[in-house]
C-alpha positions as CSV (number, residue, x, y, z in Angstrom):
1,M,105.2,-62.0,30.4
2,L,106.1,-59.6,27.6
3,T,106.9,-60.6,24.1
4,K,107.7,-58.1,21.4
5,Y,107.4,-58.4,17.6
6,N,108.3,-56.4,14.5
7,I,106.9,-56.7,11.0
8,Q,109.8,-57.6,8.7
9,E,109.3,-58.8,5.1
10,R,105.6,-59.0,5.7
11,K,106.1,-61.5,8.6
12,L,106.1,-61.1,12.4
13,R,109.5,-61.5,13.9
14,Q,110.1,-61.7,17.6
15,T,112.5,-59.0,18.7
16,E,114.1,-57.4,21.8
17,D,114.0,-53.9,20.2
18,E,113.0,-51.2,22.7
19,K,110.7,-49.7,20.0
20,A,108.9,-52.7,18.8
21,Q,105.7,-52.5,16.8
22,I,103.7,-55.1,18.7
23,Y,103.8,-55.7,22.4
24,L,102.1,-58.9,23.8
25,F,101.5,-59.0,27.5
26,T,100.5,-62.4,28.7
27,N,99.1,-62.5,32.3
28,P,101.1,-59.4,33.1
29,T,102.7,-59.0,36.5
30,L,102.1,-56.0,38.7
31,E,105.3,-54.4,37.4
32,E,104.2,-55.0,33.8
33,Q,100.8,-53.6,34.7
34,R,102.4,-50.4,36.1
35,E,104.4,-50.1,32.9
36,L,101.2,-50.4,30.8
37,V,99.6,-47.6,32.9
38,Q,102.6,-45.3,33.1
39,H,104.5,-45.9,29.8
40,F,101.6,-46.7,27.5
41,E,99.1,-44.4,29.3
42,I,96.5,-47.2,29.5
43,D,93.7,-46.6,31.9
44,E,93.8,-48.8,35.0
45,H,90.1,-49.7,34.7
46,T,90.5,-50.5,31.1
47,L,93.5,-52.7,31.8
48,A,91.6,-54.6,34.5
49,S,88.7,-55.1,32.0
50,A,91.1,-56.7,29.5
51,L,92.0,-59.3,32.1
52,D,88.4,-59.9,33.4
53,P,86.7,-62.9,31.7
54,D,83.3,-61.5,32.5
55,E,83.9,-58.1,30.9
56,L,81.6,-57.1,28.0
57,P,83.3,-56.4,24.6
58,R,83.6,-52.7,23.7
59,L,85.3,-50.1,21.5
60,E,86.6,-46.9,23.0
61,F,88.7,-43.9,21.7
62,E,91.4,-42.5,23.9
63,P,93.5,-39.4,23.1
64,E,96.6,-41.5,22.1
65,H,95.1,-44.9,21.2
66,I,92.0,-47.0,20.4
67,V,90.8,-49.6,22.8
68,M,89.0,-52.8,21.7
69,I,88.1,-55.5,24.2
70,Y,86.7,-58.7,22.6
71,K,85.9,-62.2,23.6
72,R,87.7,-65.3,22.4
73,P,87.5,-69.0,23.4
74,K,89.8,-70.2,26.2
75,N,92.1,-73.1,25.6
76,Y,90.2,-76.3,26.6
77,S,91.6,-78.9,29.0
78,G,90.3,-82.2,30.4
79,K,89.7,-80.7,33.9
80,D,87.1,-78.4,32.5
81,Q,84.5,-81.2,32.5
82,L,83.2,-80.4,28.9
83,E,82.8,-76.7,29.8
84,F,84.1,-74.5,27.1
85,K,84.8,-71.0,28.4
86,V,85.6,-67.6,27.0
87,A,88.3,-65.0,27.9
88,S,88.7,-61.3,27.3
89,V,91.5,-59.9,25.1
90,G,92.5,-56.2,25.3
91,T,94.0,-54.6,22.2
92,F,95.3,-51.1,22.3
93,L,96.0,-49.6,18.8
94,F,98.4,-46.7,18.7
95,E,99.6,-44.8,15.6
96,D,102.9,-46.7,15.5
97,K,102.3,-49.8,17.7
98,L,99.8,-52.4,18.9
99,V,99.6,-53.5,22.5
100,I,97.8,-56.8,23.3
101,V,96.9,-57.8,26.8
102,L,95.4,-61.2,27.8
103,A,95.2,-63.3,30.9
104,E,96.4,-66.7,29.7
105,D,99.0,-67.9,27.3
106,I,97.3,-68.5,24.0
107,P,99.1,-68.8,20.6
108,L,97.8,-65.8,18.8
109,F,99.9,-65.4,15.7
110,V,99.3,-68.8,14.2
111,G,97.6,-70.0,11.0
112,K,97.7,-69.1,7.4
113,R,96.5,-65.5,8.0
114,F,99.7,-64.6,9.7
115,Q,101.9,-65.9,7.0
116,S,101.8,-62.5,5.5
117,V,101.0,-59.2,7.3
118,S,101.3,-55.7,6.0
119,S,100.7,-53.3,9.0
120,I,99.8,-53.2,12.7
121,K,96.2,-52.5,11.7
122,N,96.3,-55.6,9.5
123,V,97.6,-57.6,12.5
124,F,94.9,-56.1,14.7
125,L,92.2,-57.3,12.3
126,K,93.7,-60.7,11.8
127,L,93.7,-61.3,15.5
128,V,90.0,-60.8,15.5
129,Y,89.6,-63.0,12.4
130,N,91.5,-65.8,14.1
131,S,89.3,-65.7,17.2
132,I,86.2,-66.3,15.0
133,S,88.0,-69.3,13.5
134,H,88.7,-70.5,17.0
135,Y,85.0,-70.3,17.8
136,V,84.1,-72.2,14.7
137,E,86.6,-75.0,15.6
138,H,85.2,-75.2,19.1
139,L,81.6,-75.4,17.9
140,R,82.6,-78.2,15.6
141,I,84.2,-80.1,18.6
142,I,81.1,-79.5,20.8
143,H,78.9,-80.9,18.0
144,L,81.0,-84.0,17.7
145,I,81.0,-84.5,21.5
146,S,77.3,-84.1,21.7
147,E,76.7,-86.7,19.0
148,E,79.0,-89.1,20.7
149,I,77.2,-88.6,24.1
150,E,73.8,-89.1,22.3
151,D,75.0,-92.4,21.0
152,K,76.1,-93.5,24.4
153,M,72.8,-92.4,26.0
154,A,70.9,-94.7,23.6
155,E,72.5,-97.6,25.4
156,S,72.7,-96.2,28.9
157,M,70.6,-93.8,31.0
158,D,73.5,-92.8,33.3
159,N,73.1,-89.3,34.8
160,T,76.7,-88.5,33.8
161,Y,75.7,-88.2,30.1
162,L,72.9,-85.9,31.0
163,L,75.3,-83.7,33.0
164,N,77.7,-83.7,30.1
165,L,75.0,-82.4,27.8
166,F,74.0,-79.7,30.3
167,S,77.7,-78.6,30.4
168,L,77.8,-78.4,26.6
169,E,74.5,-76.5,26.4
170,K,75.8,-74.0,29.0
171,S,79.0,-73.6,26.9
172,L,77.0,-72.9,23.8
173,V,74.9,-70.3,25.6
174,Y,78.1,-68.5,26.7
175,Y,79.6,-68.8,23.2
176,A,76.5,-67.4,21.5
177,E,76.4,-64.4,23.9
178,A,80.2,-63.7,23.4
179,I,79.9,-64.0,19.6
180,S,76.9,-61.7,19.6
181,S,78.6,-59.1,21.8
182,N,81.7,-59.2,19.6
183,G,79.4,-58.6,16.6
184,F,78.2,-55.3,18.0
185,V,81.8,-54.1,18.5
186,F,82.7,-55.2,14.9
187,E,79.7,-53.2,13.5
188,K,80.7,-50.2,15.5
189,M,84.3,-50.5,14.2
190,R,83.0,-50.7,10.6
191,N,81.0,-47.6,11.0
192,L,84.0,-45.7,12.5
193,S,86.6,-47.3,10.2
194,A,87.6,-43.9,8.8
195,R,88.2,-42.5,12.2
196,I,90.3,-45.6,13.1
197,G,92.4,-45.1,9.9
198,F,91.5,-48.3,8.0
199,D,92.2,-48.4,4.3
200,D,90.2,-50.1,1.6
201,N,91.8,-53.5,2.2
202,D,91.2,-53.2,5.9
203,D,87.6,-52.3,5.3
204,E,87.2,-55.3,3.1
205,M,88.6,-57.6,5.7
206,L,86.4,-56.1,8.4
207,D,83.4,-56.8,6.2
208,D,84.5,-60.4,5.9
209,I,84.9,-60.5,9.7
210,I,81.4,-59.3,10.3
211,V,80.0,-61.9,7.9
212,E,82.0,-64.7,9.4
213,N,81.0,-63.6,12.9
214,L,77.3,-63.6,11.9
215,Q,77.6,-67.1,10.4
216,C,79.4,-68.3,13.6
217,K,76.6,-66.8,15.7
218,T,74.0,-68.6,13.6
219,Q,75.9,-71.9,13.9
220,A,76.1,-71.5,17.7
221,D,72.4,-70.8,18.0
222,I,71.6,-73.9,15.9
223,Y,73.7,-76.2,17.9
224,S,72.3,-74.7,21.2
225,N,68.7,-75.2,20.0
226,V,69.4,-78.7,18.9
227,L,71.0,-79.6,22.2
228,A,68.2,-78.0,24.2
229,Q,65.6,-80.0,22.2
230,L,67.7,-83.1,22.7
231,L,67.8,-82.6,26.4
232,G,64.0,-82.0,26.4
233,A,63.4,-85.1,24.4
234,R,65.7,-87.2,26.5
235,A,63.8,-86.0,29.7
236,S,60.6,-87.1,28.1
237,I,62.0,-90.5,27.1
238,V,63.2,-91.0,30.7
239,S,59.8,-90.1,32.0
240,N,58.1,-92.4,29.5
241,N,60.4,-95.3,30.3
242,L,59.7,-94.8,34.0
243,N,56.0,-94.9,33.3
244,L,56.4,-98.2,31.3
245,L,58.4,-99.7,34.2
246,I,55.8,-98.8,36.7
247,K,53.1,-100.2,34.4
248,K,55.0,-103.5,34.2
249,L,55.4,-103.6,38.0
250,N,51.6,-103.0,38.4
251,I,50.8,-105.9,36.0
252,I,53.1,-108.2,38.0
253,T,51.6,-107.1,41.3
254,I,48.0,-107.4,40.2
255,S,48.7,-110.8,38.6
256,L,50.1,-112.1,41.9
257,M,47.3,-110.8,43.9
258,V,44.7,-113.3,42.7
259,P,46.8,-116.5,43.5
260,T,47.8,-114.9,46.7
261,L,44.1,-114.5,47.6
262,I,43.5,-118.1,46.8
263,A,46.4,-119.2,48.9
264,S,45.3,-116.9,51.7
265,I,41.8,-118.4,51.7
266,Y,43.0,-122.0,51.8
267,G,45.5,-121.0,54.6
268,M,42.6,-120.3,57.0
269,N,42.2,-122.6,60.0
270,V,38.6,-123.6,59.1
271,A,36.9,-126.4,57.2
272,L,37.5,-125.8,53.4
273,P,36.4,-127.6,50.3
274,M,38.8,-130.3,48.9
275,E,40.8,-130.2,52.1
276,R,40.9,-134.0,52.2
277,H,41.3,-134.5,48.5
278,P,44.6,-136.2,47.7
279,D,45.3,-133.8,44.8
280,A,44.1,-130.6,46.5
281,F,47.6,-129.0,46.4
282,W,48.0,-129.4,42.7
283,M,44.4,-128.3,42.1
284,L,45.0,-125.1,44.0
285,M,48.3,-124.5,42.2
286,G,46.5,-124.9,38.9
287,L,43.7,-122.6,40.0
288,G,46.4,-120.0,40.9
289,L,48.1,-120.3,37.5
290,V,44.8,-120.1,35.6
291,S,43.9,-116.9,37.6
292,V,47.2,-115.3,36.6
293,W,46.6,-116.3,32.9
294,L,43.0,-114.9,33.0
295,V,44.3,-111.6,34.5
296,M,46.9,-111.3,31.7
297,I,44.3,-112.0,29.0
298,Y,42.0,-109.4,30.4
299,W,44.9,-106.8,30.7
300,R,45.9,-107.4,27.1
301,H,42.2,-107.3,25.9
302,K,41.8,-103.9,27.5
303,N,45.2,-102.8,25.9
304,W,46.4,-101.4,29.2
């Protein structure tokens, strides 16, 4: 789907003008892909990379335009089972226009940053800035979900909660890798800002983007480490609880072995002491209880 925009009165206005300033291709059809290749002279491989979620971010210079592919978070839905994924976005910066290609419908021009725009390069940088904010928001959500699951795991050892934490940790690893890869592209873009044509205001915003991205990467690493340690601690707690349970079962088993031995001896079909005593049954029951009590006292004395 193609949506076109113009910058009017420092705002983005949707337009049907044939010569728009910004072209947004969302999940382009084969016909739209042919238009991108033929009309905008975008390389087919580069176009495929912009739609590939596993493509690494990069910055390239073509004769007529500049290519930047970066990673941004995908929209989360309940069917993802607490897996937060990333998607590729391709931006093609021409002298007089900006072409954006992405595989899914994501609201790009939202938030206070797009309340005022000055140029297509300014839009180009604010798109990147918004993606970092999107990462930060998702990291905050992941942190809240992990704390909620941790509280539930304190009451239940259901495997579902462990699987949920594994999914969150996996998401954080992918996020940290994507944010780090974006950072390399932003650094390269800052070093080549003069070649791209950025002015002083653009350079200042790019510096802010690099700092924000670095802080976002640090936050993702912290959450990932905390979650990994939580999973390790939870596994140790499960193992320790299992050992305590086995210990209790052993105590019960050993405690029952002594009265069972007494009952087995007096169950033999031979002459036995007290076999004709009128209170022999109660005496044997008492002997069995005393033996259990002595075993428990000995166990506690040894602090086993």
